[in-house]
C-alpha positions in Angstrom: 109.8 127.7 86.3 106.8 128.9 88.1 107.5 130.9 91.3 105.0 128.7 93.2 107.2 125.7 92.6 108.7 125.0 96.0 108.7 122.7 99.0 107.4 123.4 102.4 108.1 122.0 105.9 106.7 122.5 109.3 107.8 125.4 111.5 110.2 124.7 114.3 110.6 127.1 117.2 113.3 127.0 119.8 112.5 125.7 123.3 112.7 129.2 124.7 109.8 130.4 122.5 111.5 133.8 122.1 113.6 132.8 119.1 111.6 133.0 115.9 111.0 130.0 113.8 114.3 128.4 112.8 115.1 128.1 109.1 116.4 124.7 107.8 120.1 124.5 107.1 119.6 121.7 104.5 116.7 120.3 102.5 117.2 117.0 100.7 114.9 114.7 98.7 114.6 112.7 95.5 112.3 113.1 92.6 110.9 109.7 91.4 109.7 109.8 87.8 107.9 107.0 86.1 107.1 107.4 82.4 105.1 104.8 80.4 104.0 105.1 76.8 101.2 103.1 75.1 99.7 103.5 71.6 97.6 106.6 72.5 99.0 108.1 75.7 102.1 109.0 77.6 101.6 108.6 81.3 103.9 110.5 83.7 104.0 110.0 87.4 106.3 112.3 89.5 106.7 112.1 93.3 108.9 113.7 95.9 110.4 110.9 98.0 112.6 110.8 101.1 112.3 114.5 101.6 113.5 116.0 104.8 114.5 119.4 106.1 117.3 119.5 108.7 117.9 122.2 111.3 121.4 121.8 112.7 121.9 123.4 116.1 125.6 123.8 117.0 126.8 123.4 120.5 130.0 122.8 122.4 132.3 120.5 120.4 130.4 121.0 117.2 132.8 121.7 114.4 130.9 121.1 111.2 127.7 119.7 109.6 129.3 116.2 109.9 129.6 116.6 113.7 126.5 118.6 114.8 125.4 119.0 118.4 121.8 118.4 117.5 119.9 117.7 114.3 116.1 118.3 114.0 114.5 116.6 111.0 111.2 118.0 109.7 109.0 116.4 107.0 108.9 118.1 103.6 106.0 118.3 101.1 105.9 119.7 97.6 103.3 122.2 96.4 103.0 120.0 93.3 103.7 122.9 90.9 107.1 121.6 89.9 105.7 118.2 89.2 103.0 119.6 87.0 105.4 121.7 85.0 107.8 118.8 84.5 105.0 116.5 83.5 103.8 119.0 80.8 107.4 119.3 79.5 107.9 115.5 79.2 104.5 115.1 77.5 105.4 118.0 75.0 108.7 116.4 74.2 107.1 113.0 73.7 104.6 114.6 71.2 107.4 116.0 69.0 
């Protein structure tokens, strides 16, 4: 896979502005793939859906990811490289 195939999210800095940007603890999402074939073409549509990055800030009484003190959710976008590579692979397989 291409090294440029990744997702990105917005930066988040702590309220004190001294702490550098916080790195998400968890990134989730779903790939939605639609394939349709007609007599002359294979059409492939791939989208990243419901993607979110979560920064989990622990605090007093926080014992796990299931009981966080504070969760900050950031939107996530794909660079599109993964989708292009997957689309090419599906079309190649269809041609065999």
